[in-house]
Every structure is written in structure tokens, then in C-alpha cells.
C-alpha positions as CSV (number, residue, x, y, z in Angstrom):
1,X,-36.2,29.5,18.7
2,X,-34.4,28.0,15.7
3,X,-34.7,31.1,13.6
4,X,-31.7,32.9,15.0
5,X,-29.5,29.8,14.4
6,X,-30.8,29.4,10.9
7,X,-30.1,33.1,10.1
8,X,-26.6,32.9,11.5
9,X,-25.8,29.6,9.8
10,X,-27.4,30.4,6.4
11,X,-25.9,33.9,6.1
12,X,-22.4,33.0,7.4
13,X,-22.9,35.7,10.0
14,X,-20.5,36.2,12.9
15,X,-20.9,33.0,15.0
16,X,-20.6,35.2,18.2
17,X,-24.2,36.1,17.4
18,X,-24.9,32.5,18.5
19,X,-24.7,33.8,22.1
20,X,-27.9,35.8,21.4
21,X,-29.7,32.7,20.1
22,X,-28.4,30.7,23.1
23,X,-29.9,33.3,25.4
24,X,-33.3,33.0,23.6
25,X,-33.0,29.2,24.2
26,X,-32.3,29.6,27.9
27,X,-35.2,32.0,28.3
28,X,-37.5,29.6,26.3
29,X,-36.4,26.7,28.5
30,X,-37.3,28.6,31.7
31,X,-40.7,29.7,30.4
32,X,-41.6,26.3,28.9
33,X,-40.5,24.4,32.0
34,X,-42.6,26.8,34.1
35,X,-45.6,26.4,31.8
36,X,-45.4,22.6,31.8
37,X,-45.1,22.4,35.6
38,X,-48.1,24.8,36.0
39,X,-50.2,22.8,33.6
40,X,-49.5,19.7,35.7
41,X,-50.1,21.4,39.0
42,X,-46.5,20.9,40.0
43,X,-45.3,24.5,40.1
44,X,-44.9,25.4,43.7
45,X,-42.5,28.3,43.5
46,X,-44.4,30.8,41.4
47,X,-43.0,34.3,42.0
48,X,-40.3,33.0,44.3
49,X,-37.2,35.2,44.0
50,X,-33.8,33.7,43.0
51,X,-35.0,31.0,40.7
52,X,-33.6,32.7,37.6
53,X,-30.1,33.1,39.1
54,X,-30.1,29.5,40.3
55,X,-31.4,28.4,36.8
56,X,-28.5,30.2,35.0
57,X,-25.9,29.0,37.5
58,X,-27.0,25.3,37.3
59,X,-27.2,25.6,33.5
60,X,-23.6,26.7,33.4
61,X,-22.4,24.0,35.8
62,X,-24.3,21.2,34.2
63,X,-23.6,22.4,30.6
64,X,-19.9,22.5,31.1
65,X,-19.7,19.2,33.0
66,X,-22.0,17.3,30.5
67,X,-20.1,18.8,27.5
68,X,-16.8,17.7,29.0
69,X,-18.2,14.2,29.6
70,X,-19.5,14.0,26.0
71,X,-16.1,15.0,24.7
72,X,-14.4,12.3,26.7
73,X,-16.3,9.2,25.6
74,X,-20.0,10.2,25.4
75,X,-21.0,7.8,28.2
76,X,-19.8,10.1,31.0
77,X,-21.8,12.9,29.5
78,X,-25.0,10.7,29.2
79,X,-24.5,9.6,32.8
80,X,-24.2,13.2,34.0
81,X,-27.2,14.3,31.9
82,X,-29.4,11.5,33.3
83,X,-28.3,12.2,36.9
84,X,-29.0,15.9,36.6
85,X,-32.1,15.5,34.4
86,X,-34.6,17.0,36.9
87,X,-32.4,19.9,38.1
88,X,-34.3,22.5,36.1
89,X,-37.8,21.4,37.2
90,X,-36.5,21.4,40.8
91,X,-35.3,25.0,40.5
92,X,-38.2,26.4,38.4
93,X,-41.1,24.5,40.1
94,X,-39.8,23.8,43.6
95,X,-37.7,26.9,44.1
96,X,-34.6,25.0,45.1
97,X,-31.2,26.7,44.9
98,X,-28.7,25.5,42.3
99,X,-26.6,23.3,44.6
100,X,-29.6,21.8,46.3
101,X,-31.3,21.0,43.0
102,X,-28.1,19.4,41.6
103,X,-27.8,17.2,44.7
104,X,-31.5,16.4,44.8
105,X,-31.5,15.5,41.1
106,X,-28.4,13.3,41.5
107,X,-30.1,11.5,44.4
108,X,-33.6,11.2,42.9
109,X,-32.4,9.9,39.5
110,X,-30.1,7.2,41.0
111,X,-32.8,4.5,41.1
112,X,-34.0,5.4,37.6
113,X,-30.6,5.8,35.9
114,X,-30.9,3.1,33.2
115,X,-34.3,4.2,31.8
116,X,-33.2,7.9,32.1
117,X,-30.1,7.2,30.0
118,X,-32.2,5.4,27.4
119,X,-34.7,8.3,27.3
120,X,-31.9,10.8,27.0
121,X,-30.3,8.9,24.1
122,X,-33.7,8.6,22.3
123,X,-34.3,12.3,22.7
124,X,-30.8,13.5,21.8
125,X,-29.8,10.9,19.1
126,X,-31.6,12.8,16.2
127,X,-29.7,15.9,17.1
128,X,-26.4,14.1,17.2
129,X,-27.1,12.6,13.8
130,X,-28.1,16.1,12.5
131,X,-24.7,17.4,13.7
132,X,-22.9,14.6,12.0
133,X,-24.8,14.8,8.7
134,X,-23.1,17.9,7.3
135,X,-19.7,16.4,8.0
136,X,-20.5,13.3,6.0
137,X,-22.7,14.7,3.3
138,X,-20.9,17.9,2.2
139,X,-17.3,18.7,1.2
140,X,-15.4,20.6,3.9
141,X,-14.7,23.6,1.8
142,X,-18.2,24.0,0.3
143,X,-21.1,25.8,2.0
144,X,-24.0,23.8,3.2
145,X,-27.2,24.2,1.1
146,X,-29.9,26.3,2.8
147,X,-32.3,23.3,3.0
148,X,-29.6,21.4,5.0
149,X,-29.0,24.3,7.3
150,X,-32.7,24.7,8.0
151,X,-33.2,20.9,8.5
152,X,-30.2,20.6,10.9
153,X,-31.1,23.7,12.9
154,X,-34.8,22.7,13.2
155,X,-33.9,19.2,14.3
156,X,-31.4,20.5,16.9
157,X,-34.0,22.9,18.3
158,X,-36.6,20.1,18.3
159,X,-34.3,17.8,20.3
160,X,-33.5,20.6,22.7
161,X,-37.2,21.3,23.4
162,X,-37.9,17.5,23.6
163,X,-35.2,17.3,26.3
164,X,-37.0,20.0,28.3
165,X,-40.3,18.0,28.1
166,X,-38.3,14.9,29.1
167,X,-36.9,16.7,32.2
168,X,-40.4,17.7,33.3
169,X,-41.8,14.2,32.7
170,X,-39.0,12.7,34.6
171,X,-39.5,15.1,37.5
172,X,-43.2,14.2,37.6
173,X,-42.5,10.5,37.5
174,X,-39.8,10.6,40.1
175,X,-42.0,12.7,42.4
176,X,-44.8,10.1,42.1
177,X,-42.4,7.2,42.7
178,X,-42.0,5.9,46.3
179,X,-38.8,7.2,47.8
180,X,-36.3,4.8,49.4
181,X,-35.6,5.6,53.1
182,X,-32.6,7.7,53.7
183,X,-29.5,5.8,54.8
184,X,-27.7,7.1,57.9
């Protein structure tokens, strides 16, 4: 998954090719989430139509909102990330539509917000440090050495995959937790 990023970054290729690597990542997230849920016996929507469209729509909505939150002060982005953490497993494994999954994730993660934020920080912190590393270590006008490009891109890809595992783990834990009665 990191190979397209490395190739683009190392060769100075047109950054618009990054869209292709992003699509590879999106496809990988869907497949890995599906495989993890199947392995745990928690995939109840196998073959159900509409999951891919809901997955892409929810990814766009959450991605834009979380990115905006991260740009504001970081904390709003972490809050949104934690609240929507189980959205993808709900779509892929339960077959929920995007809006339903966003609302359900928001509701289900509410009682687990603090540990979810801590887990998100632990999983994403190495990637954030990897993004900051080139800014601090190399002059602005000099190209980054290939070893640094490879290290940063691999670390970023690893954090991304770890976040997908985190989403499935949170989904399984929240499913197993007793639910509070609905308030009228």
C-alpha cells in the first residue's frame, strides 16, 4: 500500500498520482475491515448491496470533517475521529447505510470517548511525528533523502492500517459492552 506513495515522493512525480494511491488505500481498508470482521465472526452483511457506496460516502464525510477539526486545533479532529471510530465496521460488517452508521457510531462511542481518544492518539501519533520529521530535519529547498521518504511513507501506511485494526477492535468491544437503555 505504501509503494505508490514512496514512488511518487521519491521520484518527484506529479502529486495528482496520489489520488491513485489513495484509492488503493480505500480499497485496502474495505478488504481488511471485511477480513477482520469475518475472522471474528462479526461480518453479517456479506454480499449485501450498497456497502461500497455507503463506505465511500461515509469516508468522504468523516475525512473532510476530521481533517477540518485537525486543522482547527487538533482536539476537535480527535473528538470526531473517536466518535466515528466504528463507522466503517458498521457499514462493512453490519450493512448499515452511511447516515445510520455515522449516527450509530456517534451514539455507541459516547460512553467510551476518553479511551477511544487515547487509543486514536497512540495509533496516529507516530504518523504525525513522521509528517513533522522532514520539516524539522531537512532544509526546505533540499530534496528529502530516499531513506527518509521510505521511512515516512511506511510509517504513515502502518499508522493507517493500525487505525483500521483499532476501528474493528473498538467495534467488537462496543458490541460486547452492555448498552445503556435509550432515553425518551
